[in-house]
Legacy VTK file of the C-alpha trace (Angstrom):
# vtk DataFile Version 3.0
C-alpha trace
ASCII
DATASET POLYDATA
POINTS 152 float
-63.790 19.886 -18.983
-63.871 16.828 -21.304
-60.837 17.509 -23.007
-59.076 18.029 -20.073
-60.239 14.964 -18.775
-59.387 13.108 -22.024
-55.825 14.265 -21.779
-55.306 13.185 -18.419
-56.372 10.059 -19.271
-54.362 9.631 -22.084
-51.142 10.806 -20.011
-51.934 8.420 -17.096
-51.853 5.962 -19.840
-48.791 6.686 -21.568
-46.827 6.873 -18.839
-48.317 3.851 -17.200
-47.521 1.941 -20.669
-44.007 3.581 -20.479
-42.951 2.693 -16.830
-44.889 -1.297 -18.041
-42.618 -1.310 -20.848
-39.239 -0.551 -18.421
-40.602 -3.152 -16.403
-40.434 -5.895 -19.175
-37.120 -4.690 -20.506
-35.640 -5.403 -16.810
-36.492 -8.883 -17.061
-34.108 -9.558 -19.501
-30.738 -11.139 -18.330
-27.673 -8.960 -17.745
-24.230 -10.032 -17.742
-23.196 -10.555 -14.517
-20.254 -12.387 -12.282
-16.279 -12.261 -11.656
-14.149 -10.937 -14.269
-10.329 -11.283 -13.163
-11.586 -12.114 -9.686
-13.408 -9.009 -8.990
-17.389 -8.157 -9.431
-17.538 -6.106 -12.970
-17.640 -2.222 -12.792
-20.359 0.023 -12.245
-21.509 1.412 -15.327
-21.597 5.578 -15.856
-25.135 5.901 -14.755
-25.783 6.316 -11.181
-28.233 3.630 -10.668
-25.086 1.117 -9.008
-22.933 0.564 -6.250
-19.413 -1.535 -5.971
-17.117 -2.525 -3.687
-14.417 -3.572 -5.861
-13.323 -0.199 -7.471
-12.238 2.269 -4.578
-11.673 5.356 -6.936
-15.441 5.799 -8.390
-18.032 7.789 -7.266
-20.195 4.163 -7.350
-17.892 2.786 -4.394
-19.132 1.353 -1.085
-17.601 0.104 1.531
-17.451 -4.032 1.437
-18.859 -6.085 4.301
-16.108 -7.071 6.725
-16.450 -9.906 9.253
-14.167 -11.718 11.749
-15.938 -15.043 11.727
-15.486 -18.195 10.479
-15.749 -18.224 6.392
-18.566 -20.626 6.208
-20.384 -18.404 9.160
-20.163 -15.213 7.434
-21.532 -17.111 4.172
-24.549 -18.181 5.873
-24.842 -14.759 7.596
-25.067 -12.979 4.545
-27.480 -15.446 2.498
-29.758 -14.730 5.495
-29.089 -11.083 5.284
-30.476 -11.056 1.411
-33.147 -13.452 2.094
-34.103 -11.115 5.065
-33.876 -8.029 3.054
-35.895 -9.147 0.383
-33.719 -10.952 -2.020
-34.145 -13.847 -3.502
-30.739 -16.132 -4.052
-30.832 -16.668 -7.916
-27.103 -18.735 -8.358
-24.508 -19.449 -5.999
-21.177 -21.030 -6.962
-17.855 -20.643 -5.174
-18.132 -17.862 -3.339
-20.049 -15.646 -5.377
-23.903 -15.018 -4.877
-25.939 -13.488 -7.413
-29.549 -12.080 -6.297
-32.284 -10.321 -7.433
-34.445 -7.905 -5.553
-37.749 -6.716 -7.088
-39.648 -3.035 -7.088
-42.764 -3.065 -5.235
-44.932 -1.521 -7.465
-43.669 -2.453 -11.196
-41.535 -5.231 -10.544
-38.058 -3.740 -11.545
-35.222 -6.207 -11.073
-32.181 -4.756 -9.185
-29.194 -7.275 -9.336
-27.047 -7.781 -5.787
-24.023 -9.696 -6.404
-21.449 -10.760 -3.650
-18.236 -12.362 -4.060
-16.273 -13.476 -0.444
-12.412 -12.692 -0.276
-11.438 -14.972 2.150
-8.032 -13.694 2.653
-8.656 -10.347 3.777
-11.854 -11.264 5.593
-14.570 -9.693 3.951
-17.275 -9.752 0.926
-17.629 -7.539 -1.814
-20.385 -6.517 -2.961
-22.318 -4.892 -6.279
-25.829 -3.703 -6.786
-27.216 -2.468 -9.758
-30.734 -1.453 -11.523
-30.938 -3.265 -14.959
-33.140 -0.346 -15.927
-33.431 4.081 -16.119
-30.538 6.337 -15.181
-30.947 7.266 -11.283
-32.226 4.999 -8.712
-32.417 7.812 -5.819
-29.943 5.628 -3.565
-31.823 3.024 -3.580
-29.160 0.565 -4.487
-26.870 2.176 -1.917
-29.441 1.972 0.773
-30.054 -1.595 -0.026
-26.395 -2.434 0.540
-26.359 -0.592 3.890
-29.612 -2.700 4.877
-28.151 -6.153 3.888
-25.096 -5.082 5.941
-26.925 -4.053 8.964
-28.654 -7.143 8.894
-24.930 -9.155 8.330
-23.509 -7.575 11.289
-26.598 -8.545 13.691
-26.026 -11.937 13.092
-22.593 -12.134 14.735
LINES 1 153
152 0 1 2 3 4 5 6 7 8 9 10 11 12 13 14 15 16 17 18 19 20 21 22 23 24 25 26 27 28 29 30 31 32 33 34 35 36 37 38 39 40 41 42 43 44 45 46 47 48 49 50 51 52 53 54 55 56 57 58 59 60 61 62 63 64 65 66 67 68 69 70 71 72 73 74 75 76 77 78 79 80 81 82 83 84 85 86 87 88 89 90 91 92 93 94 95 96 97 98 99 100 101 102 103 104 105 106 107 108 109 110 111 112 113 114 115 116 117 118 119 120 121 122 123 124 125 126 127 128 129 130 131 132 133 134 135 136 137 138 139 140 141 142 143 144 145 146 147 148 149 150 151
């Protein structure tokens, strides 16, 4: 009985330690931004979605709008805040926001790039650690889309 209890305690401590380690490693800054007028492509791991590369499995539709560019930009910033994101960088039609998971505070990065010529906002949402996100990044973008579209 005592041995089983000790094994359970050790197992919980090991798993907790691993999750804490992942949480801390997600704090490191990763490379984001625009390269060749596009958001960066997603890695091979299924924990990212991006609207800039339609021929890959990580593809997600960009956000479309039919209002003034400045109004769309304000609406997308509101949608990010409303869905729990924190904008950490904004410059010339580009936004980098961070979202934190509830329990372990893992950081996911969301990037947006406005394409004024096509009246759309390209999106990228990616987890910093782990291989799978169980669809969290795709759901996050759809939640942002829903709020964004309700703004106008």
